[in-house]
mmCIF file of the N, C-alpha and C atoms, coordinates in Angstrom:
data_MODEL
# 
_entry.id   MODEL 
# 
loop_
_atom_site.group_PDB 
_atom_site.id 
_atom_site.type_symbol 
_atom_site.label_atom_id 
_atom_site.label_alt_id 
_atom_site.label_comp_id 
_atom_site.label_asym_id 
_atom_site.label_entity_id 
_atom_site.label_seq_id 
_atom_site.pdbx_PDB_ins_code 
_atom_site.Cartn_x 
_atom_site.Cartn_y 
_atom_site.Cartn_z 
_atom_site.occupancy 
_atom_site.B_iso_or_equiv 
_atom_site.pdbx_formal_charge 
_atom_site.auth_seq_id 
_atom_site.auth_comp_id 
_atom_site.auth_asym_id 
_atom_site.auth_atom_id 
_atom_site.pdbx_PDB_model_num 
ATOM 1   N N  . MET A 1 1  ? 116.782 125.398 131.209 1.00 0.00 ? 1  MET A N  1 
ATOM 2   C CA . MET A 1 1  ? 118.040 126.086 131.077 1.00 0.00 ? 1  MET A CA 1 
ATOM 3   C C  . MET A 1 1  ? 118.318 126.827 132.389 1.00 0.00 ? 1  MET A C  1 
ATOM 4   N N  . PHE A 1 2  ? 119.585 126.944 132.726 1.00 0.00 ? 2  PHE A N  1 
ATOM 5   C CA . PHE A 1 2  ? 119.983 127.660 133.934 1.00 0.00 ? 2  PHE A CA 1 
ATOM 6   C C  . PHE A 1 2  ? 120.506 129.053 133.589 1.00 0.00 ? 2  PHE A C  1 
ATOM 7   N N  . PHE A 1 3  ? 120.414 129.955 134.558 1.00 0.00 ? 3  PHE A N  1 
ATOM 8   C CA . PHE A 1 3  ? 120.882 131.325 134.381 1.00 0.00 ? 3  PHE A CA 1 
ATOM 9   C C  . PHE A 1 3  ? 122.313 131.362 133.855 1.00 0.00 ? 3  PHE A C  1 
ATOM 10  N N  . GLN A 1 4  ? 123.184 130.522 134.392 1.00 0.00 ? 4  GLN A N  1 
ATOM 11  C CA . GLN A 1 4  ? 124.594 130.549 133.983 1.00 0.00 ? 4  GLN A CA 1 
ATOM 12  C C  . GLN A 1 4  ? 124.786 130.211 132.507 1.00 0.00 ? 4  GLN A C  1 
ATOM 13  N N  . GLN A 1 5  ? 123.815 129.558 131.877 1.00 0.00 ? 5  GLN A N  1 
ATOM 14  C CA . GLN A 1 5  ? 123.929 129.185 130.471 1.00 0.00 ? 5  GLN A CA 1 
ATOM 15  C C  . GLN A 1 5  ? 123.562 130.336 129.522 1.00 0.00 ? 5  GLN A C  1 
ATOM 16  N N  . LEU A 1 6  ? 122.930 131.377 130.050 1.00 0.00 ? 6  LEU A N  1 
ATOM 17  C CA . LEU A 1 6  ? 122.584 132.532 129.227 1.00 0.00 ? 6  LEU A CA 1 
ATOM 18  C C  . LEU A 1 6  ? 123.824 133.338 128.902 1.00 0.00 ? 6  LEU A C  1 
ATOM 19  N N  . ARG A 1 7  ? 123.762 134.101 127.814 1.00 0.00 ? 7  ARG A N  1 
ATOM 20  C CA . ARG A 1 7  ? 124.823 135.043 127.487 1.00 0.00 ? 7  ARG A CA 1 
ATOM 21  C C  . ARG A 1 7  ? 124.433 136.411 128.054 1.00 0.00 ? 7  ARG A C  1 
ATOM 22  N N  . THR A 1 8  ? 125.417 137.222 128.383 1.00 0.00 ? 8  THR A N  1 
ATOM 23  C CA . THR A 1 8  ? 125.154 138.570 128.849 1.00 0.00 ? 8  THR A CA 1 
ATOM 24  C C  . THR A 1 8  ? 124.334 139.295 127.780 1.00 0.00 ? 8  THR A C  1 
ATOM 25  N N  . GLY A 1 9  ? 123.245 139.940 128.221 1.00 0.00 ? 9  GLY A N  1 
ATOM 26  C CA . GLY A 1 9  ? 122.364 140.646 127.303 1.00 0.00 ? 9  GLY A CA 1 
ATOM 27  C C  . GLY A 1 9  ? 121.117 139.867 126.939 1.00 0.00 ? 9  GLY A C  1 
ATOM 28  N N  . ASP A 1 10 ? 121.098 138.553 127.207 1.00 0.00 ? 10 ASP A N  1 
ATOM 29  C CA . ASP A 1 10 ? 119.911 137.746 126.898 1.00 0.00 ? 10 ASP A CA 1 
ATOM 30  C C  . ASP A 1 10 ? 118.740 138.164 127.779 1.00 0.00 ? 10 ASP A C  1 
ATOM 31  N N  . TYR A 1 11 ? 117.545 138.174 127.194 1.00 0.00 ? 11 TYR A N  1 
ATOM 32  C CA . TYR A 1 11 ? 116.312 138.423 127.928 1.00 0.00 ? 11 TYR A CA 1 
ATOM 33  C C  . TYR A 1 11 ? 115.731 137.080 128.342 1.00 0.00 ? 11 TYR A C  1 
ATOM 34  N N  . PHE A 1 12 ? 115.148 137.020 129.537 1.00 0.00 ? 12 PHE A N  1 
ATOM 35  C CA . PHE A 1 12 ? 114.628 135.754 130.028 1.00 0.00 ? 12 PHE A CA 1 
ATOM 36  C C  . PHE A 1 12 ? 113.537 135.967 131.070 1.00 0.00 ? 12 PHE A C  1 
ATOM 37  N N  . ARG A 1 13 ? 112.859 134.865 131.379 1.00 0.00 ? 13 ARG A N  1 
ATOM 38  C CA . ARG A 1 13 ? 111.904 134.819 132.488 1.00 0.00 ? 13 ARG A CA 1 
ATOM 39  C C  . ARG A 1 13 ? 112.380 133.761 133.456 1.00 0.00 ? 13 ARG A C  1 
ATOM 40  N N  . ILE A 1 14 ? 112.062 133.939 134.730 1.00 0.00 ? 14 ILE A N  1 
ATOM 41  C CA . ILE A 1 14 ? 112.414 132.958 135.747 1.00 0.00 ? 14 ILE A CA 1 
ATOM 42  C C  . ILE A 1 14 ? 111.228 132.019 135.919 1.00 0.00 ? 14 ILE A C  1 
ATOM 43  N N  . ALA A 1 15 ? 111.507 130.728 135.904 1.00 0.00 ? 15 ALA A N  1 
ATOM 44  C CA . ALA A 1 15 ? 110.455 129.723 136.064 1.00 0.00 ? 15 ALA A CA 1 
ATOM 45  C C  . ALA A 1 15 ? 109.713 129.951 137.378 1.00 0.00 ? 15 ALA A C  1 
ATOM 46  N N  . GLY A 1 16 ? 108.377 129.974 137.303 1.00 0.00 ? 16 GLY A N  1 
ATOM 47  C CA . GLY A 1 16 ? 107.557 130.128 138.500 1.00 0.00 ? 16 GLY A CA 1 
ATOM 48  C C  . GLY A 1 16 ? 107.283 131.566 138.904 1.00 0.00 ? 16 GLY A C  1 
ATOM 49  N N  . VAL A 1 17 ? 107.846 132.533 138.186 1.00 0.00 ? 17 VAL A N  1 
ATOM 50  C CA . VAL A 1 17 ? 107.614 133.954 138.469 1.00 0.00 ? 17 VAL A CA 1 
ATOM 51  C C  . VAL A 1 17 ? 106.639 134.485 137.433 1.00 0.00 ? 17 VAL A C  1 
ATOM 52  N N  . SER A 1 18 ? 105.893 135.507 137.773 1.00 0.00 ? 18 SER A N  1 
ATOM 53  C CA . SER A 1 18 ? 104.907 136.103 136.865 1.00 0.00 ? 18 SER A CA 1 
ATOM 54  C C  . SER A 1 18 ? 105.445 136.234 135.447 1.00 0.00 ? 18 SER A C  1 
ATOM 55  N N  . SER A 1 19 ? 104.624 135.874 134.489 1.00 0.00 ? 19 SER A N  1 
ATOM 56  C CA . SER A 1 19 ? 105.058 135.946 133.085 1.00 0.00 ? 19 SER A CA 1 
ATOM 57  C C  . SER A 1 19 ? 105.240 137.384 132.620 1.00 0.00 ? 19 SER A C  1 
ATOM 58  N N  . ASN A 1 20 ? 104.777 138.359 133.398 1.00 0.00 ? 20 ASN A N  1 
ATOM 59  C CA . ASN A 1 20 ? 104.985 139.771 133.061 1.00 0.00 ? 20 ASN A CA 1 
ATOM 60  C C  . ASN A 1 20 ? 106.399 140.235 133.403 1.00 0.00 ? 20 ASN A C  1 
ATOM 61  N N  . SER A 1 21 ? 107.108 139.469 134.224 1.00 0.00 ? 21 SER A N  1 
ATOM 62  C CA . SER A 1 21 ? 108.447 139.852 134.653 1.00 0.00 ? 21 SER A CA 1 
ATOM 63  C C  . SER A 1 21 ? 109.477 139.409 133.630 1.00 0.00 ? 21 SER A C  1 
ATOM 64  N N  . VAL A 1 22 ? 110.136 140.376 133.008 1.00 0.00 ? 22 VAL A N  1 
ATOM 65  C CA . VAL A 1 22 ? 111.177 140.097 132.021 1.00 0.00 ? 22 VAL A CA 1 
ATOM 66  C C  . VAL A 1 22 ? 112.499 140.601 132.586 1.00 0.00 ? 22 VAL A C  1 
ATOM 67  N N  . TYR A 1 23 ? 113.502 139.758 132.527 1.00 0.00 ? 23 TYR A N  1 
ATOM 68  C CA . TYR A 1 23 ? 114.822 140.064 133.047 1.00 0.00 ? 23 TYR A CA 1 
ATOM 69  C C  . TYR A 1 23 ? 115.817 140.095 131.897 1.00 0.00 ? 23 TYR A C  1 
ATOM 70  N N  . ARG A 1 24 ? 116.963 140.732 132.130 1.00 0.00 ? 24 ARG A N  1 
ATOM 71  C CA . ARG A 1 24 ? 118.046 140.734 131.153 1.00 0.00 ? 24 ARG A CA 1 
ATOM 72  C C  . ARG A 1 24 ? 119.341 140.443 131.892 1.00 0.00 ? 24 ARG A C  1 
ATOM 73  N N  . LYS A 1 25 ? 120.128 139.510 131.385 1.00 0.00 ? 25 LYS A N  1 
ATOM 74  C CA . LYS A 1 25 ? 121.375 139.132 132.051 1.00 0.00 ? 25 LYS A CA 1 
ATOM 75  C C  . LYS A 1 25 ? 122.387 140.267 131.935 1.00 0.00 ? 25 LYS A C  1 
ATOM 76  N N  . ALA A 1 26 ? 122.908 140.704 133.092 1.00 0.00 ? 26 ALA A N  1 
ATOM 77  C CA . ALA A 1 26 ? 123.875 141.798 133.127 1.00 0.00 ? 26 ALA A CA 1 
ATOM 78  C C  . ALA A 1 26 ? 125.311 141.291 133.313 1.00 0.00 ? 26 ALA A C  1 
ATOM 79  N N  . SER A 1 27 ? 125.461 140.184 134.035 1.00 0.00 ? 27 SER A N  1 
ATOM 80  C CA . SER A 1 27 ? 126.781 139.592 134.273 1.00 0.00 ? 27 SER A CA 1 
ATOM 81  C C  . SER A 1 27 ? 126.574 138.162 134.748 1.00 0.00 ? 27 SER A C  1 
ATOM 82  N N  . SER A 1 28 ? 127.628 137.515 135.182 1.00 0.00 ? 28 SER A N  1 
ATOM 83  C CA . SER A 1 28 ? 127.513 136.119 135.595 1.00 0.00 ? 28 SER A CA 1 
ATOM 84  C C  . SER A 1 28 ? 126.700 135.936 136.881 1.00 0.00 ? 28 SER A C  1 
ATOM 85  N N  . SER A 1 29 ? 126.457 137.007 137.621 1.00 0.00 ? 29 SER A N  1 
ATOM 86  C CA . SER A 1 29 ? 125.684 136.860 138.860 1.00 0.00 ? 29 SER A CA 1 
ATOM 87  C C  . SER A 1 29 ? 124.621 137.944 139.064 1.00 0.00 ? 29 SER A C  1 
ATOM 88  N N  . TYR A 1 30 ? 124.394 138.791 138.051 1.00 0.00 ? 30 TYR A N  1 
ATOM 89  C CA . TYR A 1 30 ? 123.389 139.844 138.170 1.00 0.00 ? 30 TYR A CA 1 
ATOM 90  C C  . TYR A 1 30 ? 122.523 139.906 136.922 1.00 0.00 ? 30 TYR A C  1 
ATOM 91  N N  . CYS A 1 31 ? 121.283 140.375 137.144 1.00 0.00 ? 31 CYS A N  1 
ATOM 92  C CA . CYS A 1 31 ? 120.379 140.621 136.029 1.00 0.00 ? 31 CYS A CA 1 
ATOM 93  C C  . CYS A 1 31 ? 119.688 141.954 136.251 1.00 0.00 ? 31 CYS A C  1 
ATOM 94  N N  . HIS A 1 32 ? 119.118 142.489 135.175 1.00 0.00 ? 32 HIS A N  1 
ATOM 95  C CA . HIS A 1 32 ? 118.348 143.733 135.230 1.00 0.00 ? 32 HIS A CA 1 
ATOM 96  C C  . HIS A 1 32 ? 116.870 143.385 135.278 1.00 0.00 ? 32 HIS A C  1 
ATOM 97  N N  . ILE A 1 33 ? 116.135 144.097 136.127 1.00 0.00 ? 33 ILE A N  1 
ATOM 98  C CA . ILE A 1 33 ? 114.672 144.037 136.115 1.00 0.00 ? 33 ILE A CA 1 
ATOM 99  C C  . ILE A 1 33 ? 114.181 145.446 136.403 1.00 0.00 ? 33 ILE A C  1 
ATOM 100 N N  . ASN A 1 34 ? 113.411 146.001 135.486 1.00 0.00 ? 34 ASN A N  1 
ATOM 101 C CA . ASN A 1 34 ? 112.861 147.351 135.635 1.00 0.00 ? 34 ASN A CA 1 
ATOM 102 C C  . ASN A 1 34 ? 113.924 148.396 135.958 1.00 0.00 ? 34 ASN A C  1 
ATOM 103 N N  . GLY A 1 35 ? 115.091 148.280 135.332 1.00 0.00 ? 35 GLY A N  1 
ATOM 104 C CA . GLY A 1 35 ? 116.140 149.272 135.517 1.00 0.00 ? 35 GLY A CA 1 
ATOM 105 C C  . GLY A 1 35 ? 116.999 149.074 136.750 1.00 0.00 ? 35 GLY A C  1 
ATOM 106 N N  . PHE A 1 36 ? 116.763 148.029 137.518 1.00 0.00 ? 36 PHE A N  1 
ATOM 107 C CA . PHE A 1 36 ? 117.530 147.768 138.738 1.00 0.00 ? 36 PHE A CA 1 
ATOM 108 C C  . PHE A 1 36 ? 118.328 146.476 138.579 1.00 0.00 ? 36 PHE A C  1 
ATOM 109 N N  . LEU A 1 37 ? 119.506 146.437 139.203 1.00 0.00 ? 37 LEU A N  1 
ATOM 110 C CA . LEU A 1 37 ? 120.289 145.209 139.222 1.00 0.00 ? 37 LEU A CA 1 
ATOM 111 C C  . LEU A 1 37 ? 119.801 144.317 140.348 1.00 0.00 ? 37 LEU A C  1 
ATOM 112 N N  . GLN A 1 38 ? 119.748 143.025 140.075 1.00 0.00 ? 38 GLN A N  1 
ATOM 113 C CA . GLN A 1 38 ? 119.324 142.054 141.083 1.00 0.00 ? 38 GLN A CA 1 
ATOM 114 C C  . GLN A 1 38 ? 120.302 140.886 141.034 1.00 0.00 ? 38 GLN A C  1 
ATOM 115 N N  . ARG A 1 39 ? 120.769 140.473 142.185 1.00 0.00 ? 39 ARG A N  1 
ATOM 116 C CA . ARG A 1 39 ? 121.664 139.317 142.265 1.00 0.00 ? 39 ARG A CA 1 
ATOM 117 C C  . ARG A 1 39 ? 120.855 138.060 141.966 1.00 0.00 ? 39 ARG A C  1 
ATOM 118 N N  . ILE A 1 40 ? 121.471 137.100 141.288 1.00 0.00 ? 40 ILE A N  1 
ATOM 119 C CA . ILE A 1 40 ? 120.785 135.865 140.936 1.00 0.00 ? 40 ILE A CA 1 
ATOM 120 C C  . ILE A 1 40 ? 121.785 134.709 140.989 1.00 0.00 ? 40 ILE A C  1 
ATOM 121 N N  . LYS A 1 41 ? 121.314 133.567 141.446 1.00 0.00 ? 41 LYS A N  1 
ATOM 122 C CA . LYS A 1 41 ? 122.178 132.392 141.550 1.00 0.00 ? 41 LYS A CA 1 
ATOM 123 C C  . LYS A 1 41 ? 122.324 131.735 140.176 1.00 0.00 ? 41 LYS A C  1 
ATOM 124 N N  . PRO A 1 42 ? 123.476 131.100 139.920 1.00 0.00 ? 42 PRO A N  1 
ATOM 125 C CA . PRO A 1 42 ? 123.743 130.535 138.598 1.00 0.00 ? 42 PRO A CA 1 
ATOM 126 C C  . PRO A 1 42 ? 122.809 129.400 138.185 1.00 0.00 ? 42 PRO A C  1 
ATOM 127 N N  . TYR A 1 43 ? 122.249 128.668 139.159 1.00 0.00 ? 43 TYR A N  1 
ATOM 128 C CA . TYR A 1 43 ? 121.436 127.500 138.811 1.00 0.00 ? 43 TYR A CA 1 
ATOM 129 C C  . TYR A 1 43 ? 119.936 127.741 138.918 1.00 0.00 ? 43 TYR A C  1 
ATOM 130 N N  . VAL A 1 44 ? 119.519 128.997 138.814 1.00 0.00 ? 44 VAL A N  1 
ATOM 131 C CA . VAL A 1 44 ? 118.095 129.323 138.766 1.00 0.00 ? 44 VAL A CA 1 
ATOM 132 C C  . VAL A 1 44 ? 117.580 128.908 137.389 1.00 0.00 ? 44 VAL A C  1 
ATOM 133 N N  . LEU A 1 45 ? 116.431 128.228 137.354 1.00 0.00 ? 45 LEU A N  1 
ATOM 134 C CA . LEU A 1 45 ? 115.834 127.816 136.083 1.00 0.00 ? 45 LEU A CA 1 
ATOM 135 C C  . LEU A 1 45 ? 115.223 129.024 135.384 1.00 0.00 ? 45 LEU A C  1 
ATOM 136 N N  . VAL A 1 46 ? 115.579 129.200 134.128 1.00 0.00 ? 46 VAL A N  1 
ATOM 137 C CA . VAL A 1 46 ? 115.092 130.338 133.350 1.00 0.00 ? 46 VAL A CA 1 
ATOM 138 C C  . VAL A 1 46 ? 114.633 129.861 131.977 1.00 0.00 ? 46 VAL A C  1 
ATOM 139 N N  . THR A 1 47 ? 113.866 130.716 131.318 1.00 0.00 ? 47 THR A N  1 
ATOM 140 C CA . THR A 1 47 ? 113.453 130.490 129.940 1.00 0.00 ? 47 THR A CA 1 
ATOM 141 C C  . THR A 1 47 ? 113.892 131.693 129.127 1.00 0.00 ? 47 THR A C  1 
ATOM 142 N N  . ARG A 1 48 ? 114.747 131.456 128.139 1.00 0.00 ? 48 ARG A N  1 
ATOM 143 C CA . ARG A 1 48 ? 115.206 132.547 127.283 1.00 0.00 ? 48 ARG A CA 1 
ATOM 144 C C  . ARG A 1 48 ? 114.049 132.983 126.387 1.00 0.00 ? 48 ARG A C  1 
ATOM 145 N N  . LEU A 1 49 ? 113.881 134.289 126.221 1.00 0.00 ? 49 LEU A N  1 
ATOM 146 C CA . LEU A 1 49 ? 112.812 134.813 125.367 1.00 0.00 ? 49 LEU A CA 1 
ATOM 147 C C  . LEU A 1 49 ? 113.198 134.680 123.894 1.00 0.00 ? 49 LEU A C  1 
ATOM 148 N N  . THR A 1 50 ? 112.204 134.446 123.070 1.00 0.00 ? 50 THR A N  1 
ATOM 149 C CA . THR A 1 50 ? 112.411 134.393 121.629 1.00 0.00 ? 50 THR A CA 1 
ATOM 150 C C  . THR A 1 50 ? 112.471 135.820 121.092 1.00 0.00 ? 50 THR A C  1 
ATOM 151 N N  . PHE A 1 51 ? 112.882 135.957 119.855 1.00 0.00 ? 51 PHE A N  1 
ATOM 152 C CA . PHE A 1 51 ? 112.941 137.275 119.218 1.00 0.00 ? 51 PHE A CA 1 
ATOM 153 C C  . PHE A 1 51 ? 111.573 137.948 119.261 1.00 0.00 ? 51 PHE A C  1 
ATOM 154 N N  . ASN A 1 52 ? 110.515 137.197 118.937 1.00 0.00 ? 52 ASN A N  1 
ATOM 155 C CA . ASN A 1 52 ? 109.161 137.767 118.924 1.00 0.00 ? 52 ASN A CA 1 
ATOM 156 C C  . ASN A 1 52 ? 108.724 138.202 120.323 1.00 0.00 ? 52 ASN A C  1 
ATOM 157 N N  . GLU A 1 53 ? 109.077 137.447 121.337 1.00 0.00 ? 53 GLU A N  1 
ATOM 158 C CA . GLU A 1 53 ? 108.731 137.823 122.713 1.00 0.00 ? 53 GLU A CA 1 
ATOM 159 C C  . GLU A 1 53 ? 109.464 139.096 123.134 1.00 0.00 ? 53 GLU A C  1 
ATOM 160 N N  . ILE A 1 54 ? 110.716 139.224 122.719 1.00 0.00 ? 54 ILE A N  1 
ATOM 161 C CA . ILE A 1 54 ? 111.493 140.425 123.041 1.00 0.00 ? 54 ILE A CA 1 
ATOM 162 C C  . ILE A 1 54 ? 110.879 141.638 122.347 1.00 0.00 ? 54 ILE A C  1 
ATOM 163 N N  . GLU A 1 55 ? 110.520 141.485 121.083 1.00 0.00 ? 55 GLU A N  1 
ATOM 164 C CA . GLU A 1 55 ? 109.897 142.582 120.346 1.00 0.00 ? 55 GLU A CA 1 
ATOM 165 C C  . GLU A 1 55 ? 108.578 143.004 120.995 1.00 0.00 ? 55 GLU A C  1 
ATOM 166 N N  . ALA A 1 56 ? 107.765 142.047 121.419 1.00 0.00 ? 56 ALA A N  1 
ATOM 167 C CA . ALA A 1 56 ? 106.496 142.355 122.088 1.00 0.00 ? 56 ALA A CA 1 
ATOM 168 C C  . ALA A 1 56 ? 106.760 143.078 123.406 1.00 0.00 ? 56 ALA A C  1 
ATOM 169 N N  . TYR A 1 57 ? 107.767 142.639 124.154 1.00 0.00 ? 57 TYR A N  1 
ATOM 170 C CA . TYR A 1 57 ? 108.124 143.276 125.425 1.00 0.00 ? 57 TYR A CA 1 
ATOM 171 C C  . TYR A 1 57 ? 108.560 144.722 125.194 1.00 0.00 ? 57 TYR A C  1 
ATOM 172 N N  . ARG A 1 58 ? 109.410 144.932 124.198 1.00 0.00 ? 58 ARG A N  1 
ATOM 173 C CA . ARG A 1 58 ? 109.887 146.292 123.900 1.00 0.00 ? 58 ARG A CA 1 
ATOM 174 C C  . ARG A 1 58 ? 108.742 147.197 123.445 1.00 0.00 ? 58 ARG A C  1 
ATOM 175 N N  . ALA A 1 59 ? 107.833 146.656 122.656 1.00 0.00 ? 59 ALA A N  1 
ATOM 176 C CA . ALA A 1 59 ? 106.674 147.438 122.207 1.00 0.00 ? 59 ALA A CA 1 
ATOM 177 C C  . ALA A 1 59 ? 105.806 147.831 123.394 1.00 0.00 ? 59 ALA A C  1 
ATOM 178 N N  . GLN A 1 60 ? 105.620 146.913 124.331 1.00 0.00 ? 60 GLN A N  1 
ATOM 179 C CA . GLN A 1 60 ? 104.837 147.202 125.533 1.00 0.00 ? 60 GLN A CA 1 
ATOM 180 C C  . GLN A 1 60 ? 105.519 148.298 126.355 1.00 0.00 ? 60 GLN A C  1 
ATOM 181 N N  . GLN A 1 61 ? 106.842 148.206 126.518 1.00 0.00 ? 61 GLN A N  1 
ATOM 182 C CA . GLN A 1 61 ? 107.588 149.212 127.270 1.00 0.00 ? 61 GLN A CA 1 
ATOM 183 C C  . GLN A 1 61 ? 107.473 150.582 126.601 1.00 0.00 ? 61 GLN A C  1 
ATOM 184 N N  . GLN A 1 62 ? 107.574 150.611 125.284 1.00 0.00 ? 62 GLN A N  1 
ATOM 185 C CA . GLN A 1 62 ? 107.464 151.880 124.555 1.00 0.00 ? 62 GLN A CA 1 
ATOM 186 C C  . GLN A 1 62 ? 106.067 152.470 124.703 1.00 0.00 ? 62 GLN A C  1 
ATOM 187 N N  . SER A 1 63 ? 105.059 151.620 124.640 1.00 0.00 ? 63 SER A N  1 
ATOM 188 C CA . SER A 1 63 ? 103.682 152.071 124.802 1.00 0.00 ? 63 SER A CA 1 
ATOM 189 C C  . SER A 1 63 ? 103.457 152.678 126.182 1.00 0.00 ? 63 SER A C  1 
ATOM 190 N N  . GLU A 1 64 ? 104.002 152.027 127.204 1.00 0.00 ? 64 GLU A N  1 
ATOM 191 C CA . GLU A 1 64 ? 103.875 152.555 128.568 1.00 0.00 ? 64 GLU A CA 1 
ATOM 192 C C  . GLU A 1 64 ? 104.595 153.884 128.693 1.00 0.00 ? 64 GLU A C  1 
ATOM 193 N N  . LEU A 1 65 ? 105.753 154.012 128.065 1.00 0.00 ? 65 LEU A N  1 
ATOM 194 C CA . LEU A 1 65 ? 106.501 155.268 128.093 1.00 0.00 ? 65 LEU A CA 1 
ATOM 195 C C  . LEU A 1 65 ? 105.729 156.369 127.385 1.00 0.00 ? 65 LEU A C  1 
ATOM 196 N N  . ASP A 1 66 ? 105.162 156.045 126.221 1.00 0.00 ? 66 ASP A N  1 
ATOM 197 C CA . ASP A 1 66 ? 104.364 157.029 125.482 1.00 0.00 ? 66 ASP A CA 1 
ATOM 198 C C  . ASP A 1 66 ? 103.157 157.481 126.298 1.00 0.00 ? 66 ASP A C  1 
ATOM 199 N N  . ASN A 1 67 ? 102.497 156.552 126.982 1.00 0.00 ? 67 ASN A N  1 
ATOM 200 C CA . ASN A 1 67 ? 101.339 156.884 127.816 1.00 0.00 ? 67 ASN A CA 1 
ATOM 201 C C  . ASN A 1 67 ? 101.744 157.780 128.978 1.00 0.00 ? 67 ASN A C  1 
ATOM 202 N N  . THR A 1 68 ? 102.894 157.522 129.562 1.00 0.00 ? 68 THR A N  1 
ATOM 203 C CA . THR A 1 68 ? 103.375 158.340 130.682 1.00 0.00 ? 68 THR A CA 1 
ATOM 204 C C  . THR A 1 68 ? 103.666 159.768 130.205 1.00 0.00 ? 68 THR A C  1 
ATOM 205 N N  . GLU A 1 69 ? 104.290 159.865 129.034 1.00 0.00 ? 69 GLU A N  1 
ATOM 206 C CA . GLU A 1 69 ? 104.601 161.202 128.490 1.00 0.00 ? 69 GLU A CA 1 
ATOM 207 C C  . GLU A 1 69 ? 103.318 161.971 128.159 1.00 0.00 ? 69 GLU A C  1 
ATOM 208 N N  . THR A 1 70 ? 102.306 161.288 127.630 1.00 0.00 ? 70 THR A N  1 
ATOM 209 C CA . THR A 1 70 ? 101.041 161.917 127.295 1.00 0.00 ? 70 THR A CA 1 
ATOM 210 C C  . THR A 1 70 ? 100.322 162.376 128.557 1.00 0.00 ? 70 THR A C  1 
ATOM 211 N N  . ASP A 1 71 ? 100.368 161.555 129.619 1.00 0.00 ? 71 ASP A N  1 
ATOM 212 C CA . ASP A 1 71 ? 99.696  161.896 130.869 1.00 0.00 ? 71 ASP A CA 1 
ATOM 213 C C  . ASP A 1 71 ? 100.340 163.085 131.554 1.00 0.00 ? 71 ASP A C  1 
ATOM 214 N N  . SER A 1 72 ? 101.648 163.292 131.344 1.00 0.00 ? 72 SER A N  1 
ATOM 215 C CA . SER A 1 72 ? 102.343 164.384 132.035 1.00 0.00 ? 72 SER A CA 1 
ATOM 216 C C  . SER A 1 72 ? 102.170 165.727 131.340 1.00 0.00 ? 72 SER A C  1 
ATOM 217 N N  . LYS A 1 73 ? 101.539 165.746 130.167 1.00 0.00 ? 73 LYS A N  1 
ATOM 218 C CA . LYS A 1 73 ? 101.353 167.016 129.442 1.00 0.00 ? 73 LYS A CA 1 
ATOM 219 C C  . LYS A 1 73 ? 100.094 167.712 129.857 1.00 0.00 ? 73 LYS A C  1 
# 
């Protein structure tokens, strides 16, 4: 699948990039990664994340946030 085929808001991974890197489509030419916008070409090969993969990603992000808050106390 190509980036241009995703809908805005879809979570995805880029083929050949670390499997830890999760992106979210922000517009027809930009995506979010770690809170930053990144320009992306329309014909980049991507893999859309499944519901379970998104849930696992969100749980990991929440866990990291909880750990950061605990460490700062």
